N, C-alpha and C positions, 0 to 999 in steps of 0.2 A: 244798259251795263252788260258786260258779257262775266262770267262766271269770275275767268282770272280775276282779272280789275276786285271785282268786288272784298275775293279770296284773299289779293293783297291788301285794301286798304282796311279789310277784317282781321286780318292779320292771319290765315287759318289756308291750312292743308289739308292736301288729295283726303286724304285719314281724318282732316275734322268732318267736315262733309262729310267722307260716306257714314259712320259713329252715327254725326246726325239727323240723312235720309236714311239708313239701312243697308248701305247701298256696297260693294266692292271699293278694298282703292281702286285699284285699277280700268274698273270702269265709269269712274268720276277723273278722275289721270286723260284718258278715251276721251268722254264726254267736254273737255275742260276744254284737251288739244281740238278740239272741231276730227279728230279723227274716224267719230261718229254721232252719229246722233240719240240724245234723250229718250228712250220712251215716253208715253205724255206722260206716264205715271211716276216716272223721274223726275222731269219739268215739271207739275204741277212738284211736285221739294222742294224741287230744290228754289223754286217759284214763294214758295213756302218760308224754307229755311234763312229763305234771305229779305224776310219782309216784305218783299212786289221787288223789287231795285232788281233780279234779273227772272226776267220771267221770258216763255219763254219763243216769242223772235230770235234772242238774241239767238237762241239754236236753227233755228229756222231763216237765218239771214230775209229776216224778209226790215222795208225798209214802212219804217215810221210813216203815220201820215202828218201829209204838210197840214204845219197850224191854223 
């Protein structure tokens, strides 16, 4: 799941996520829009705050292995 979709489902803003993972709002905005790739630390923090719903693959554009 993409960060934007998760945020929309949970009615959260860039500011909400930024506060939860101690990052700047502008960083979250750029990551969410795909302008920049997050650092590994930021990816792990997003993974954690989303309870594993947004994985690093969402940012790295890797495909899921076939089932």
